[in-house]
C-alpha positions as CSV (number, residue, x, y, z in Angstrom):
1,X,21.4,-43.7,-8.7
2,X,21.5,-39.9,-8.0
3,X,18.9,-37.4,-9.0
4,X,20.5,-36.6,-12.4
5,X,20.9,-40.3,-13.3
6,X,17.2,-40.7,-12.3
7,X,16.3,-37.8,-14.5
8,X,18.1,-39.3,-17.5
9,X,16.4,-42.6,-17.0
10,X,13.0,-40.9,-16.8
11,X,13.8,-38.8,-19.9
12,X,14.7,-41.9,-22.0
13,X,11.6,-43.8,-20.9
14,X,9.3,-40.9,-21.5
15,X,10.7,-40.2,-24.9
16,X,10.3,-43.8,-25.9
17,X,6.7,-43.9,-24.9
18,X,5.6,-40.5,-26.3
19,X,7.5,-41.0,-29.6
20,X,9.1,-38.6,-32.1
21,X,6.2,-36.1,-32.1
22,X,7.6,-34.5,-29.0
23,X,11.1,-33.4,-27.8
24,X,11.9,-34.5,-24.2
25,X,14.7,-32.8,-22.3
26,X,16.0,-32.1,-18.8
27,X,16.7,-28.7,-17.6
28,X,17.8,-27.3,-14.2
29,X,15.4,-24.4,-13.4
30,X,16.2,-21.7,-11.0
31,X,13.2,-21.0,-8.8
32,X,12.6,-18.4,-6.1
33,X,15.4,-17.9,-3.5
34,X,17.9,-19.5,-5.9
35,X,16.4,-23.0,-5.4
36,X,17.4,-25.2,-8.3
37,X,15.0,-27.9,-9.5
38,X,15.4,-30.6,-12.1
39,X,12.6,-30.2,-14.7
40,X,11.5,-32.7,-17.3
41,X,10.3,-30.7,-20.3
42,X,8.1,-32.1,-23.1
43,X,8.0,-29.8,-26.1
44,X,5.3,-30.3,-28.7
45,X,5.9,-27.5,-31.1
46,X,2.5,-28.1,-32.8
47,X,0.7,-27.1,-29.6
48,X,2.9,-24.1,-28.7
49,X,3.5,-25.0,-25.1
50,X,6.0,-27.2,-23.2
51,X,4.9,-28.6,-19.8
52,X,7.6,-29.0,-17.2
53,X,7.4,-31.6,-14.5
54,X,9.8,-31.2,-11.5
55,X,11.3,-34.5,-10.5
56,X,12.5,-34.0,-6.9
57,X,9.5,-35.5,-5.1
58,X,9.4,-38.4,-7.5
59,X,13.1,-39.0,-7.0
60,X,12.5,-39.1,-3.2
61,X,9.8,-41.7,-3.8
62,X,12.2,-43.7,-5.9
63,X,14.9,-43.6,-3.2
64,X,12.2,-44.7,-0.6
65,X,11.6,-47.8,-2.7
66,X,8.5,-46.9,-4.8
67,X,8.2,-49.1,-7.9
68,X,10.0,-47.6,-11.0
69,X,7.1,-48.5,-13.3
70,X,4.6,-46.9,-11.0
71,X,6.6,-43.7,-10.9
72,X,6.8,-43.7,-14.7
73,X,3.0,-44.1,-14.9
74,X,2.5,-41.1,-12.6
75,X,4.9,-39.0,-14.7
76,X,3.2,-39.9,-18.0
77,X,-0.3,-39.3,-16.5
78,X,0.8,-35.8,-15.2
79,X,2.4,-34.9,-18.5
80,X,-0.7,-36.0,-20.4
81,X,-2.9,-33.9,-18.1
82,X,-0.6,-30.9,-18.7
83,X,-0.4,-31.2,-22.4
84,X,-3.3,-29.5,-24.2
85,X,-5.1,-31.3,-27.0
86,X,-4.8,-28.4,-29.4
87,X,-2.4,-25.6,-30.1
88,X,-2.4,-22.8,-27.5
89,X,-1.9,-19.3,-29.0
90,X,0.5,-17.4,-26.8
91,X,1.2,-14.6,-29.3
92,X,-0.8,-12.1,-27.2
93,X,2.2,-11.9,-24.9
94,X,4.2,-10.2,-27.6
95,X,2.0,-7.1,-27.3
96,X,2.0,-4.9,-24.2
97,X,-1.5,-3.5,-25.0
98,X,-2.9,-7.0,-24.6
99,X,-1.3,-7.7,-21.2
100,X,-1.0,-4.3,-19.4
101,X,-4.4,-4.5,-17.7
102,X,-3.3,-7.7,-15.9
103,X,0.3,-7.0,-15.0
104,X,0.6,-7.6,-11.2
105,X,3.3,-7.6,-8.6
106,X,4.6,-10.0,-6.0
107,X,7.3,-9.9,-3.3
108,X,10.5,-11.9,-3.1
109,X,13.6,-11.7,-1.0
110,X,16.3,-9.4,-2.4
111,X,19.4,-11.0,-1.0
112,X,18.4,-14.6,-1.8
113,X,17.6,-13.6,-5.4
114,X,20.3,-11.1,-6.1
115,X,21.6,-13.0,-9.2
116,X,18.1,-13.7,-10.5
117,X,17.1,-10.0,-10.2
118,X,19.6,-9.2,-12.9
119,X,17.2,-11.0,-15.3
120,X,14.0,-9.2,-14.4
121,X,12.7,-5.7,-13.8
122,X,12.1,-5.0,-10.1
123,X,11.6,-2.3,-7.5
124,X,13.5,-2.5,-4.2
125,X,11.4,-2.5,-1.0
126,X,13.0,-2.7,2.4
127,X,14.9,-6.1,2.3
128,X,12.6,-7.3,-0.5
129,X,12.1,-6.8,-4.2
130,X,8.9,-6.1,-6.0
131,X,8.7,-8.1,-9.3
132,X,6.0,-8.4,-11.9
133,X,4.0,-11.2,-13.4
134,X,1.1,-11.8,-15.7
135,X,-1.6,-14.1,-14.2
136,X,-3.5,-16.3,-16.7
137,X,-6.3,-18.8,-16.9
138,X,-7.0,-21.1,-19.9
139,X,-9.7,-23.7,-20.1
140,X,-7.2,-26.2,-21.6
141,X,-4.3,-25.8,-19.2
142,X,-5.7,-24.2,-16.1
143,X,-4.2,-21.2,-14.2
144,X,-0.7,-20.0,-13.9
145,X,1.5,-16.9,-14.2
146,X,4.2,-15.6,-16.5
147,X,7.1,-13.8,-14.8
148,X,8.0,-10.5,-16.6
149,X,11.6,-10.6,-17.7
150,X,14.0,-8.0,-19.1
151,X,13.5,-9.3,-22.6
152,X,9.8,-8.8,-22.3
153,X,10.1,-5.1,-21.3
154,X,12.6,-4.6,-24.1
155,X,10.2,-6.1,-26.6
156,X,7.3,-4.1,-25.2
157,X,9.3,-0.8,-25.0
158,X,8.2,0.0,-21.5
159,X,10.0,1.0,-18.3
160,X,10.0,-0.5,-14.8
161,X,8.1,2.7,-13.7
162,X,5.4,1.9,-16.1
163,X,5.1,-1.7,-14.9
164,X,4.9,-0.4,-11.3
165,X,2.1,2.0,-12.2
166,X,0.1,-0.8,-14.0
167,X,0.7,-3.3,-11.2
168,X,-0.3,-0.9,-8.6
169,X,-3.6,-0.4,-10.3
170,X,-4.2,-4.1,-11.2
171,X,-3.0,-6.2,-8.3
172,X,-5.5,-5.1,-5.6
173,X,-8.4,-5.5,-8.1
174,X,-7.3,-8.9,-9.3
175,X,-5.9,-10.1,-6.0
176,X,-8.0,-8.4,-3.3
177,X,-6.9,-8.7,0.3
178,X,-8.2,-11.2,2.8
179,X,-7.7,-11.4,6.6
180,X,-8.6,-14.0,9.3
181,X,-7.5,-14.9,12.8
182,X,-4.7,-17.4,13.0
183,X,-6.9,-20.0,14.6
184,X,-9.3,-19.9,11.6
185,X,-6.4,-20.8,9.3
186,X,-5.4,-23.6,11.6
187,X,-9.0,-24.9,11.6
188,X,-9.0,-24.7,7.8
189,X,-5.8,-26.7,7.6
190,X,-7.2,-29.3,9.9
191,X,-10.2,-29.7,7.6
192,X,-12.8,-28.2,9.9
193,X,-15.1,-25.2,9.0
194,X,-13.4,-22.0,9.9
195,X,-14.8,-18.6,10.4
196,X,-15.1,-16.6,7.2
197,X,-12.2,-14.6,5.8
198,X,-12.9,-10.9,5.3
199,X,-11.1,-7.7,4.2
200,X,-10.7,-6.5,7.8
201,X,-10.7,-8.2,11.2
202,X,-13.9,-8.0,13.1
203,X,-14.1,-6.8,16.7
204,X,-10.5,-5.6,16.9
205,X,-7.9,-8.2,17.8
206,X,-10.4,-10.6,19.5
207,X,-9.3,-13.5,21.7
208,X,-6.7,-14.7,19.2
209,X,-4.3,-11.8,18.6
210,X,-2.4,-13.0,15.5
211,X,-4.1,-12.4,12.2
212,X,-3.3,-13.8,8.8
213,X,-3.0,-11.4,5.8
214,X,-3.1,-12.8,2.3
215,X,-5.2,-12.4,-0.8
216,X,-8.4,-14.3,-1.8
217,X,-6.5,-16.5,-4.1
218,X,-3.9,-17.3,-1.4
219,X,-1.1,-16.9,-4.0
220,X,1.7,-14.4,-3.6
221,X,-0.4,-12.9,-0.8
222,X,2.5,-11.3,1.0
223,X,2.1,-8.5,-1.5
224,X,-0.9,-7.2,0.5
225,X,1.7,-5.3,2.6
226,X,2.1,-3.0,-0.5
227,X,-1.6,-1.9,-0.3
228,X,-0.9,1.3,1.6
229,X,-4.5,2.3,2.1
230,X,-5.3,-1.2,3.3
231,X,-2.6,-1.2,6.0
232,X,-3.9,2.2,7.1
233,X,-7.5,0.8,7.3
234,X,-6.1,-2.2,9.2
235,X,-4.4,0.0,11.7
236,X,-7.6,1.9,12.3
237,X,-9.6,-1.3,12.7
238,X,-7.1,-2.7,15.1
239,X,-6.7,0.6,17.0
240,X,-2.9,0.9,16.8
241,X,0.4,-0.1,15.3
242,X,1.4,-3.7,14.6
243,X,4.2,-6.1,13.8
244,X,4.3,-7.8,10.4
245,X,5.7,-11.3,10.5
246,X,6.8,-12.7,7.1
247,X,5.2,-16.2,7.1
248,X,6.0,-16.9,3.4
249,X,5.7,-15.4,0.0
250,X,2.0,-16.3,0.2
251,X,1.0,-14.7,3.5
252,X,2.1,-12.6,6.4
253,X,1.0,-12.5,10.0
254,X,0.2,-9.4,12.0
255,X,0.6,-9.0,15.8
256,X,-0.5,-6.0,17.8
257,X,2.2,-3.8,19.2
258,X,1.9,-2.9,22.9
259,X,5.6,-2.1,23.7
260,X,6.3,-5.2,25.7
261,X,7.3,-7.5,22.8
262,X,10.8,-8.9,22.6
263,X,11.8,-8.1,19.0
264,X,14.9,-10.2,19.0
265,X,12.9,-13.3,20.1
266,X,10.3,-12.6,17.4
267,X,13.0,-12.4,14.8
268,X,14.6,-15.6,16.1
269,X,11.2,-17.4,15.8
270,X,10.9,-16.2,12.2
271,X,14.3,-17.5,11.3
272,X,13.7,-20.9,13.0
273,X,10.3,-21.4,11.4
274,X,11.7,-20.5,8.0
275,X,14.5,-23.0,8.4
276,X,12.4,-25.8,9.8
277,X,8.8,-25.5,8.4
278,X,8.8,-23.4,5.3
279,X,9.7,-24.7,1.8
280,X,12.9,-22.9,0.9
281,X,11.2,-21.7,-2.3
282,X,8.5,-20.0,-0.3
283,X,10.6,-18.1,2.3
284,X,10.0,-14.4,2.1
285,X,12.3,-12.9,4.8
286,X,14.1,-13.6,8.1
287,X,13.4,-10.1,9.3
288,X,10.6,-8.5,11.4
289,X,8.6,-5.6,10.1
290,X,6.6,-2.9,11.9
291,X,3.7,-0.7,10.7
292,X,3.6,2.6,12.5
293,X,-0.1,3.6,12.8
294,X,0.8,7.3,13.5
295,X,3.3,7.7,10.7
296,X,1.3,5.4,8.4
297,X,4.4,3.7,7.3
298,X,5.9,0.2,7.2
299,X,9.4,-0.2,8.6
300,X,12.1,-2.8,8.9
301,X,13.0,-3.6,12.6
302,X,16.8,-2.7,12.9
């Protein structure tokens, strides 16, 4: 049974359990970096929202021998958790005045998303693209974000320039920067208590030279490299220029520049890590960046 046959089987079983009050469908969804995922969508028009459950991980569990009934129970439980008990009013998104104070930006790779970028407003930045989203939180369904698409800006009657202006004002307020030494992140991942994160590194580079830059939510944190005044403050705090290593769409790493680094080797490491250890959907770039402390400008290494 391939992934699509598995999806059809799941769709039929879920539709039978949930009954006629909902419409169950399968849809291939294009995610970041042109990654295609098979989504199971459950549409309850009375509640105004259609949760989507992606099936790839569950299909892998099925291939590995996990019991079919157990997988179905997991799917139904996740769908029930994602389905609100009452109607969710999303009409606010029809009106720009109601969303403009929360429009934010994030970074994605330009080349890997070239076709997708035809569907959304964006601003080119080096080998990347700045796109826009609306972050939300609802007590019934939790947190998430809505990507701003071309049809939204047409409905709102706004330009990409206006979105950029609003996002530039909003993103740093709603997603403030955070920085820590690389070893602190490794400690956190290992489940031990790390040193606290802060807006700027303490005591220069310290004993562990690589720093992690993200935002306090750790979501789309690579966008902190668009905070020009922050990068300038970072350069002053660290007493010089630095490389910016794209770890993922959620964070970047910074490494002090002392003139002895092998830039080609650093870029090879970036490409190798992206290929082996980063989810394809989360890859930001295979390139190396440099922040020039004297020129106060971020550059792409040739």
